[in-house]
Structure formats: C-alpha cells, structure tokens
C-alpha positions in Angstrom: 6.0 -9.0 -10.3 5.6 -10.3 -7.1 6.5 -13.6 -5.6 6.1 -14.9 -2.4 6.6 -18.6 -1.5 6.3 -20.1 1.7 7.1 -17.3 4.1 7.2 -18.3 8.0 7.5 -15.1 10.5 7.6 -15.9 14.2 7.5 -12.7 16.9 9.2 -13.4 20.5 9.7 -16.7 19.9 10.5 -19.1 22.3 8.8 -16.6 25.1 5.6 -16.5 26.6 4.6 -13.8 23.9 5.4 -16.0 20.9 3.3 -15.0 17.8 3.3 -16.7 14.7 2.3 -13.8 12.5 2.9 -15.6 8.9 1.9 -19.3 8.6 3.4 -20.7 4.9 2.0 -17.9 3.1 2.4 -17.8 -1.0 1.3 -15.5 -3.1 1.7 -14.7 -6.7 1.1 -10.9 -8.1 1.1 -10.7 -12.1 1.8 -7.8 -13.9 -0.5 -5.0 -13.1 -2.6 -6.5 -10.6 -4.4 -4.5 -8.1 -5.3 -6.6 -4.7 -6.7 -5.5 -1.8 -6.1 -7.5 1.5 -8.6 -7.6 4.0 -8.8 -9.6 7.4 -9.2 -9.0 11.4 -6.8 -7.3 13.7 -4.0 -9.6 14.3 -4.4 -11.6 10.7 -1.1 -10.9 9.2 -2.2 -7.6 7.0 0.6 -5.3 7.8 2.9 -7.7 8.4 2.9 -9.4 5.3 3.6 -5.6 3.8 6.1 -5.3 6.2 8.0 -8.4 5.1 7.5 -7.7 1.0 9.2 -4.2 2.2 12.0 -5.5 3.9 10.9 -3.9 7.4 10.7 -7.7 8.9 13.6 -10.6 7.7 11.7 -14.0 6.9 12.1 -16.3 9.0 11.9 -18.7 6.0 10.6 -18.7 2.5 11.2 -16.2 -0.5 10.2 -12.8 -1.6 11.1 -12.4 -5.4 9.9 -8.5 -7.4 10.4 -8.5 -11.0 11.9 -11.9 -11.2 14.6 -10.5 -8.7 14.9 -12.5 -5.3 14.9 -9.8 -2.5 14.9 -12.0 0.6 17.8 -10.9 2.1 17.8 -7.1 0.7 17.5 -4.6 3.3 15.0 -2.1 3.5 16.6 0.8 1.8 17.8 -1.3 -1.5 14.7 -3.0 -1.5 13.3 0.9 -1.8 14.4 1.4 -5.9 11.6 -1.3 -6.5 8.7 0.0 -4.4 6.0 2.8 -3.7 5.0 2.8 0.0 2.1 4.9 1.6 1.3 4.2 5.5 -1.7 4.9 7.8 -0.2 7.8 9.1 -0.5 11.0 6.8 2.4 12.5 8.3 5.1 9.6 7.8 5.5 10.6 4.1 6.1 14.0 3.5 8.5 16.5 4.9 6.4 19.1 7.0 9.1 22.0 6.9 10.0 21.7 3.2 7.3 23.2 0.3 5.3 21.0 -2.1 7.2 21.0 -5.0 10.3 20.5 -2.8 8.8 17.2 -1.7 7.8 16.4 -5.2 11.6 17.2 -6.5 13.1 14.6 -3.7 10.3 11.8 -5.2 11.5 12.3 -8.5 15.2 12.5 -8.0 14.6 9.2 -5.9 17.8 6.8 -6.5 19.7 9.7 -8.6 23.1 11.0 -7.6 23.0 14.3 -5.8 24.4 17.1 -7.0 25.0 21.3 -6.7 22.8 22.2 -9.6 19.8 24.5 -9.0 17.3 23.1 -7.5 14.0 23.0 -9.0 13.6 24.1 -13.0 10.7 26.1 -14.8 10.2 22.6 -16.4 10.3 20.8 -13.6 7.8 23.1 -11.7 5.2 22.8 -14.8 5.6 19.0 -14.6 4.7 19.3 -11.0 2.2 21.6 -11.5 0.4 19.3 -14.0 0.7 15.9 -11.7 -1.0 17.8 -9.1 -4.1 18.4 -10.8 -5.3 14.8 -10.8 -5.5 15.2 -7.2 -7.9 18.0 -7.7 -7.1 19.7 -4.5 -5.8 22.5 -5.6 -2.2 22.6 -4.9 -1.3 23.3 -8.1 -1.3 26.6 -7.4 0.4 26.2 -4.3 3.5 24.8 -5.1 5.3 26.8 -2.4 3.1 26.2 0.3 4.9 24.0 3.3 3.4 20.6 3.6 2.9 21.2 7.0 0.5 23.5 6.7 -2.1 21.1 4.6 -4.9 18.9 6.1 -4.3 15.0 6.6 -5.9 14.2 3.0 -4.0 16.7 1.2 -0.7 15.1 3.0 -2.1 11.4 2.0 -2.7 12.5 -1.3 0.3 14.1 -1.7 2.3 11.2 -0.3 0.8 8.8 -3.1 1.9 11.0 -5.8 5.2 11.1 -4.3 4.8 7.3 -4.2 4.4 6.9 -7.6 6.2 9.2 -8.9 8.8 7.1 -10.5 6.2 4.0 -11.4 7.2 1.5 -8.9 7.2 -1.9 -9.9 5.0 -2.6 -6.7 3.1 -0.3 -4.8 2.5 -1.0 -0.9 -0.9 1.0 0.2 -1.0 0.7 4.2 -4.7 1.3 5.4 -3.8 4.4 3.7 -7.6 5.9 4.0 -7.7 5.0 7.7 -7.2 8.1 9.0 -8.8 10.6 7.0 -12.8 11.3 7.4 -15.3 9.5 4.6 -15.6 11.7 2.6 -11.8 12.5 2.1 -10.7 8.9 2.3 -13.6 8.5 -0.9 -11.5 11.0 -3.0 -8.0 9.3 -1.9 -9.5 5.8 -2.7 -11.0 7.2 -6.2 -7.4 9.0 -7.0 -5.3 6.0 -6.1 -7.6 3.8 -8.6 -6.8 6.6 -10.9 -3.0 6.7 -10.8 -2.8 2.5 -10.5 -4.6 2.2 -13.8 -2.9 4.9 -15.4 0.5 3.3 -14.9 -0.7 0.0 -14.6 0.9 -0.7 -11.4 1.4 -3.6 -9.8 -0.5 -2.8 -5.9 -1.3 -4.4 -2.8 -3.3 -2.6 -0.7 -4.8 -3.2 3.2 -8.0 -1.7 4.0 -10.4 -2.2 7.0 -13.4 -1.5 4.9 -14.8 -4.8 2.9 -16.8 -2.3 0.9 -13.9 -0.9 -0.6 -11.8 -3.8 -0.6 -14.7 -5.2 -2.9 -15.2 -2.1 -5.1 -11.5 -1.5 -6.0 -9.1 -3.8 -7.7 -9.3 -6.5 -9.8 -8.4 -8.6 -7.1 -9.3 -9.4 -3.3 -7.6 -11.6 -0.5 -8.7 -12.5 3.3 -6.1 -13.3 5.7 -6.5 -15.0 8.9 -4.1 -16.3 11.5 -1.3 -15.4 9.1 -2.2 -17.4 6.4 -4.9 -16.5 3.2 -8.5 -17.7 4.1 -10.1 -16.6 0.8 -8.6 -15.3 -3.0 -11.3 -14.3 -5.5 -10.6 -12.4 -8.6 -12.0 -11.0 -11.9 -15.9 -11.5 -12.4 -16.4 -13.9 -9.3 -15.0 -10.4 -7.1 -17.1 -7.9 -9.3 -20.2 -9.5 -8.2 -19.6 -10.2 -4.1 -21.5 -8.3 -1.6 -20.5 -7.9 2.0 -22.6 -10.9 3.3 -21.1 -13.3 0.6 -17.2 -12.3 1.4 -17.8 -12.8 5.1 -19.8 -16.2 4.1 -16.8 -17.2 2.0 -14.6 -16.3 5.3 -16.6 -18.6 7.8 -16.3 -21.6 5.7 -12.6 -20.9 4.5 -11.1 -20.4 8.3 -14.1 -22.7 9.6 -14.8 -20.0 12.2 -17.6 -17.9 12.8 -15.5 -14.9 14.4 -15.9 -12.9 10.7 -18.5 -10.5 11.7 -17.0 -9.3 15.0 -13.6 -9.2 13.7 -14.1 -7.8 10.1 -17.0 -5.7 11.2 -15.9 -3.8 14.3 -11.8 -4.4 13.9 
C-alpha cells in the first residue's frame, strides 16, 4: 500500500544550517499494516510523514501509494489517498461549524459541490452512529459548535473525519501528544478500533515507547534520517522498553538512546 524507495531530503542545502533529514530511507507497508514510528527529536519522523503527504518534495527517491507513483504529485492531489491527524487538536476541524457540518465536509471530500440541501436526515443518523464509537456523548451534540469541544474531543472527531472515507493510508503525527494521559489513552483506543475495523494501512508517530510497543503490528525506530530498528509480529509483541533501547543502541552504534528517547 505504501512503497518508499531510497528517499533523501536535505533542508537549507549549502548553508551553515544544512540538515540532512532523510538519508536513503526505504520502507514498504503492506495493505492493513499498522506501523508505529519512534525516535528522538530530529530523527526524521515528522519529515517522513510530510514527504509521504507531499508537504515537502523529495530530493531523490520515490513514493508510491497503492501502486501509484505520487512522488511528483502536489499535496492537494495526494489528499485523495491520505487521511491525516496532526499533533494540534485545533488543526483538523472547523471551529465555527457544527459537529455534523464538519462530518459532512469530511464525507463529501473529493465529490463535486452542489446547491442541494446541506445535511439529510439519513446522513444525520449515519453521523450519530459513527460518533458512538468515540464514547464521548457527541452523538447527542450534533449541532454543537466544534470550538466548544475539549482538545481530546476535537482530536477524536478529527480522527473520525480523517477515516470517514477509508483512506488508502492513514498518517498520525503524534496525534495524542497534546492530550492529558487519560484522554490520550482513550483516543489511542479509538484509533486501534477504527484501524482494525476498516483494515486501514497506518503510519503512527509517537513519542511514547510503551504506546509504540502496545499498538500496531510493526515498529520502526528512526535515527539521523534513517531506520535504525524495524521489528514486527511476534518479536514486536514480546518487546520491552529496555529491549527496544538495547536494539536501538546496537543498530545506531549510539548510547544516546536513553536521553534522546526518554526525554524527547
């Protein structure tokens, strides 16, 4: 579903601020893979997602989604394949619009606009059922303005909107980092349910090693713009944080793992 081949990306090339962000990364995700991505600050995690989403162009290499080469496609054209949830809960929703209006926008993404009636009774019932999975009581608040919701409620709604059209690829960029631990756990639990139910191919960046181990069927750890650790299946299920740090130290030849990852 996602095939990344030998991608390189350097920011501010030829200046004193030159930064090699991607260093020949290759990665293949099969249909339905749920891959968690972890690494210290500056390891290249968010750059990887931004390159896949088309926010930045690659310097060299290729990116294909579901067999289609998207390397040169601009961000707005890749949006038809991709659902994305950002770290900031305010980014994925329109605050001045109602919950049902936000969901209607997500449901009609990619369709031709018309002057027909805004939201039908059938659509309203569909949205009510969809919201029940969040277990936040939002199904009874369809006409509430999104700006009145808490950060956790908005992030859960954003997750629902990003997955409404069952994207080829779901990108989660530390989507629970700005939430309190209890709310973050609830949003992660909802993420797991939706990804499993719809068999969505997913890349999830997290700063929490325990979450990276607990969720998904595969884990990759990045270091200095490359993939240092890649574990899947039974090996991943049995991992502990200590074993993960040991794997990272061995693969990167660095003992910075404890500081960079535990603090970062």
